[in-house]
Phi, psi and omega in degrees: 000131178280165176307312184297325173285338174277326166304318177293329175295314178290328176295320181291327180296314179276009174057045183242178165236169173314317182290313176292333174288315173317310184291319173306324174275004173080023179270147185285338174223179182254016185287317179302322181274331178298312182291325180300304190281323178276327180253005170063036172288151174280134175292150171282164177301322173308310184287316170308309175306322176289326178292307178304309179300314180282340175220080182298344178291336187285142179267112188295327179292317171313302187302319177268325185253332190094355184273135177092197186259160179301319177261152181295163177307130180102335175260355185293340175301316176298323176297312176294323177296318186295308183308306179308316174303308185297325176299320182293316177296319180295323176295308176305328171291331173288325170302314178306311179303313182295308181312304182298324174294319175298319187291313179304317174293326175292323181291321179295317179293325183295324176294320182286000000 
């Protein structure tokens, strides 16, 4: 995974889009971030610095190299809780899909 892909992943994790992420970085437009995530460009040192300054929870080592966890030590509890919450949502959606599939099967049997 490239640096730009990890930035894109972090943006999604923060429930932001390139425009809102750019604003949080203090950028006047979203061209820099949009090019990073859409054209897989490498960020400048200045952009990396702005990301770290605006989001101190991001692990710069992870952002640059992909090693370690997304968030710095001590903040990983929030990250792990978020993963747990998302896993619960996925399970609920799976249950809902199974119910819908069973309903569809029953309707198909009635037609036959």
